[in-house]
N, C-alpha and C positions, 0 to 999 in steps of 0.2 A: 546321474548325480550332477554332472556339469550343467545339464540343462536346468535343473532346479536351482543351482547356484546362480546361474545367469538370470533366471526369473527373479530370484530374491534381490540380486543387485539392481535389476531394473526397477523393482518396486521401491528399493531404497532411494534410487536416484529420483524417481517420480515423487516420493515423499518429501525429499529435500527441496525439489522444485516447488511443490505445493506449499511448503512452509515459507519459502522465500516469497512466493506470490501472495500468500496470506499477509505477511509482514508489509510488503509493498502496498497492498490494498488498504490495510489499516492505516498506514502512514498517509496515503493519499486521501482517505476519507477524513482523517484528522485535519489535514491541511485544508481541505475544502471547507470543513466545518469552521475552522479558524478564520478563513477568509470571509465566509458568510457572516460570522459573528462580528468580525471587524467592520464589515460594510454596514451591518445593522446598527452597531453601537456608536460608531463614529458619525459625526455630522458630515453631510455630503461635501460641503465647501472645503473642509479640511482634507478630505480624501482627494479632491480635485487638485488642491494645492500641492499635495505630496507627489501626485502624478504629473 
């Protein structure tokens, strides 16, 4: 019984980790998409001036 409980808790931890990883990945991809969109829509001279 304790072995099964341990297994379940491990699965739960892994599931939580995967959820966190999924959120981080989606945020990163959104950020990347935003940066690409910004660089495509803004004129280059303006971007250079900001940097």
